N, C-alpha and C positions, 0 to 999 in steps of 0.2 A: 189202555185205549183212551180213557178219559184224560189222562195226563198228557198224552200226545195232542189231543184236541185243544187242551188248555194252553200247551206250549205254542201250537200253531196260531191260536188266537192272540197270544202275546206278541208273536213275531209280526202278525198282520197289523196289530195296533201300533207297533213301533215303526213299521213301514209307512203307514198312513200319517203318523205324527211327523216323520222325517220329510215326507212329501209336502205337508202343509208348511213346514218351516223353510222350504226352499225359497231363496230370495227372489223377489219379483224382478223380471227383466223388462226395463223400459227402453225402447229402441228409438233411434233417430227418426225412423219412419213415423212413429207415434207423435213425435214433436212436429214433424212436417205436416202431419194430418191435422194437428191442432191449429197451426198457422193457416192451412188451407180452409179449415172450417170457419175461422174468423174472416178470411177473405170473402167467402161465400155470403156470410152474414152482412159484411160491409156492402157488397153488391146489392143485396136485398134491401138494406136500410138506406142506401144512397148517401154515403158520406163524401164530403168534398175532399180533394187531395190533401190539403193541410191537416184536416181533422183525421183523415186516415193515417197519416204519419204518427199522430199521437196514439192512435189505437194500436199501432204496431209496437211502439217503443217501450211503453211501460210494462206490458206483460213480459216482453223479452228481458228487460232489466230484472224483473222479479225472478225469472227462471235463472238468469245468469248469476245473480247474487247467491243463489243456493249452491250451484255447482262450483262456484269460486271458493266456498267455505272449505278450509283445510285442504286446499288443492295446490300441489306443487307446480302445476302448469298455468294456472290462471289467478289473477289478482282481483280482489273486490273493487267495485266502483265507489265504495264509500269514500267521501272526501274528495272524489274526483269529479262527481257530478254535483251541480249546485243544489244545496239543501239536503243531499243524501248523506247524513252523518252517522246513521246507525242502522244495523240490521240485526234481528234476533240471532244471538250466537248459537251455533250448532255444536252440541256436545258430541264428539266423535264416538262416544260410547252409548249414545241414545238409541242406536239401531235404526236411525233414519236412512232411508234409501234416497240418496240425493237426486238422481234422475226422476224418481217418482214424485218427490216433493216439488221439484222444479216444474214438472208438467202440471201438477195441481195448482201451483201458484200462477202459472201462465194462464190457465183456464179461468181461475177466479178473478184475476185482474181484467182479463178480456171481457168477462161477463159484466163488469162494472162500466165498461166503455162503449158498449153497443146498445141499441134499442131492443133488439130481439133476443133478450136474455135466455128465453126458453130454448133457443137453438144451441146455445153454448151448453146449457144444462143437459140437453138430450145427448150431446156428444160426450160430455163429462160423465153422466150417469152410466153410460155403457162401459166406460173404462173403470169407473168405480166398482161396478159389479164384478168385472173380470178380475181386478186386483184383489178385491175382498175375498173372492173365491180362492185365489192363488195363495194368499198369505194374509189373513185378516189382521194379525198383530202388527206386522210390518207396514201394512197399508194404513192402519189407524195412526201409528206414531209418525209416519211420513206425512200423512194428511194434516195432522195437527201442526207440524212445523211449517209445511207449505202454506197453510192458511195464515199463520202468524206473519210470515214474510209478506204475503199478499196484502194483509191489512196495513203493514208498515208502508209498503209501496203506494197503496191507495191514499193514505194520509199525505204522503209526500207529493204525489201527483196532484192532489187537491189544492195545492198551494202554487200551481204554475200559472195562475191568472186566467185559466180557461173559463171558469164559471163567471168571472167578472166580465169577460169580453162578450158573454152571451147577452148582457144587458146594455152594452154600449150602443150608441146610435148607428143607424144605417149610413152607408156611404152616400154623400150628396153629390149628384152629378151636375147640379145647376151651377154653371159658371160661364162667364163671357170670354174666358181665355181660350183661344183656339188650340187644338191639339190635345184637349183633355179627353180621357176615356168616356165613352158613352155605352149604354147597354146595346147589345147586338141581337139580330134576329136568329132564330125565329121566336124565341120565348121572351127576349128582352128582360132577362133575369137581373135582379139586383146584384151588385158586386159581392162576390164571395169573400168572406173573412177579411174585411178591411182592417181589422185590429189584430191580425195574427202576428204582426211584428212586435206586439206587446206581450206575447207569451214568453214565459221564462225560458231562457236558453239553458242547455245542460252543460255545454262545454265552451261555447263561444263567450267572449267577454261581454258582448252585447249583440243585439240584432244587426247593428250597423257596423260591426267590426270590419267586415269585408265589403264595405259599400263600393259598388262598381262606379266606373266613370259616369258622368252625367249622360242621360239619353240624348240622342240627336234632337236639335231644336226643330220644332214643327215649322214647315215651310211648304208653300205651294209653288215656290219659284222652281221652275223646271231644271235650273242649274244647281239647286241645293242638294246636299247629300241626302237629306231626308226624302225629298221627292224622288230622287233616283232610286232609293231603296224601296219606295212604294211601287214604282213602275217595275222594279225587278220582281217583286212578288206577283204583280199582275201579269207580266210577260211569261214567267215560268208556269203560271197556272194555265195560260192559253196554250203553251207548248205541250204541257201534260195532257190537256184535253184532246189535242190533235192526235196524240199517241194512243189514246184510248185505254182500255182496261189492262193492256199488256205493259203499260208504262211502269218502269221500276220505281220511279219517284212516287207514284200513287200507291204502290204496294208498300213502300217504306212508310209513307204517311199513315196509311191505314193500320199497319202493324203496331206503330207506336202511338196511336190515337189516345188510348187509355182515358177516355172521357167517361166518368162514371154516370153521367146523365146527359144523353143526347135526345133532344126534343124532336119528335117526328110528327109532322102535320099531314093528315089525310082528310081532305074535305073540311068539315067543321070539327074534326076530332084532333086532339093533340095528346100524344102519349110518349113515354120515355123508353129508350133502349138502354139497358144497364150494362156496364162493363167494369172491368177492374180499374183502379186508379193507377197513376204512374208508379207510386210506391209499391203497390201490390205486384206490378210487373217485375220490379227489381227484387222483391221478396221471392218471386218465382225463380229468378236467376240465382239467388242465394241457394235455393233448394237444388237447382240443377248442378251447381258447383259442388255442393256437399255430397250429393249422390255420386257424381263422377269420381270424386276422391275417396269415396267410402268413409267420409268423416264420421267419427264416433259421436256419441250423444253430446259430450261436453264441447267439442269443436263446432258441432252444429248450432248449439245454443250461442256460443261465442260469435259465430259468423252472423247469425241473425241479429244479435244484439248490437254489435259494433256497426253493422250496416244501417240498422233502424235508427240508431243514435245520430249517425251522419245525415240520414234523410230528414229527421226531425229538425236538425239545425239548418239544413238546406232550405226547407220551406219557410222558416222564420226569417232567414237572411234574405231570401228572394222576395217574400211578401212585404218585408220592410221597405224594399226598394220599389216594388210595384205601386204602393200607395203613397210613396214620396214623389215619384216622377209622374205617375198617373197618365201614362202615354196611351194615346188613341190607337185602336186596332186597325190593321190594314183594311178590313172589310168596311169600316165606317168611312175611311178616307176615300177608298175607291168608289163606293156607292154614291158618296156625296159630290165627288169632284172629277171622276173619270168614267165610270160605267155603272149606272144605277141598277143594272141587272146582274152584275157580277156576284158570284158566290164562291167562297173558298172551298177547297177539296174536303176540308174538315170543318165541323161546326166550331165557331169561335167560342172559347170558354168565357164565362162571365166574370172577368176581372181584368185590370189594366195589363198592358202589353209588355212593359220593360221591368225586369229582364225575363227571359224565357224560363219558365219553371222547369220544363223538361231538360233544358240545358244545364241548369244549376243542379237539379236533383240527380240526373244521370251521371254527371261528372263526379259528384260526391260519391255516389254508390260505386262507380267503377274504380275510383281511387282507393276506396276502402277494401273492396273485393280483391283488387290487385295486391294490396298489402298483405292479405290473408292467403290467397291462393297462387300468387305470382303473376308475372307478366306473361304475355303470349299464351294465355289459358284459353284454348279453343273450346267452343261449346255450341250445342244446338239449342236454340231458344224455342221452346214449345208453349210459352206462356199464353199465347193468343189462340191456341188450338181450340179451346172450348167456345170461342166466339167465331169460329169458321174461317180463321186465317191460318195459312200454312206456316210451318216452322221456318226460321231463318237461322243461318249459321254464321258464327263470328269467330275471328281469330284471337280475339282478346276482349276483355271487359271494356277497354278503352275504345276499340273499334265499334262496339255496340253502343257505347254512350255517345260517340260522335254521330252515329247514324240516328240515334234517338233525337239528338239536338237538331240536326238538319231536317228531320221529319216535320218539324213545325214550320219551317220555311216552305217545304213542299206542300204542306197542308194549307198554306195561305193565311196563317194566323200569327206569324211573327216576321219582323224585318231581320235582315241578316245581322245587323249590329247587336240586336237583342240576344241572338243566339251566340255570337262570338264572345260578347262580354259576359253572358251568362255562363259560358264554359270557363272563362277565367275566374269568375266569382266562385263557381263550383269547385274548381281546382284548389283555390285558396281555402275554402271551407273544408274540403276533404283532407288536404294535407295537414291542416291544423288539428282535425279530429284524430288522424292517424298518429301525429306527433305527440299530442297532449295526453291522450288516453293510454295508460299503462295497464293493459288487460292481460296479455299473455306474457309469462315470465321467460 
């Protein structure tokens, strides 16, 4: 009898031991959740669109570099991205769980880039406990490697000139030259990120590699192209107003607004309505595409990484032009010379007009996503549902990006030339990133 009990105890012990040694499964949904968590923190912390692109790109690169190690399907970005010349080598016999280490690296680098670090830690610690309970040995060795890679990425990103630009002078708006950008109502905020064109590019040769054609020359001559484009913005806004809330152009403008800081004035009070940035909207579309195709963990990380690299380059290229041409916004021209009571459908963002950031960014993102998931990829975009806006359906990434670009015209914050030339600029940047980066074998 005692021997039977002893034998049963041994069997139970072996069963428990085997259970503990089962490898930890890290899913694509957990990576999506980490991205979503960062997006919510970015909304809370109110990061500008260019800075938001930086918060996306480095954590994704950290994760990607881990899944690319000893991978027959994906290639490391070492020596492909400027300054990224070495990553801690992964020993295939080390027992490291690559998806686990990749997600740990993503969370660790993300924590470095946001203000509310405790919100990353809260999300991270819940996963740490789960993984530690499932297989403590595998968790610890994977964590050690993930943190090593994260430290390497943090050192590399620290050399991108971001810290230096925090100390540069503010943008000066004092000029006698007509047609120059001026702060706009209601908050009259300082120009956002005037030195973003000086951030280190990752793939582009320089910020000005795809410099667009010059902006239209400012003119109040009613026969000039510039003035005609101002009137076009004014007239479409009046037509939209007549149509009321059922106007499709208004719905498009609102759906793609993506202004992370909208100032609202009530009496003597001013407060902010927080939303996702344009980059966060496209990260949401990456998630939609991955889920629709049942992308595995590695392809999910790959899709986020390549898209976020493109968006990072898009903002540098676009902002380089914005502060070179320094074009006045439609709201300022119309208020000063046509109708002092006119307001655009959307709140004018606090930076120069040319080229349209949405046009450049969306075209880059759609070009990269098309290269990954194919053309004519239909999807339902639910990215704005948390902000009370209904879903919109698209036949392709390209059709979504074109609507996003035109939304700025309907919103009354861009001239048509800025949108059209911004799309050309975005296509050039997007094609270059797709061609230059050798990520999937």
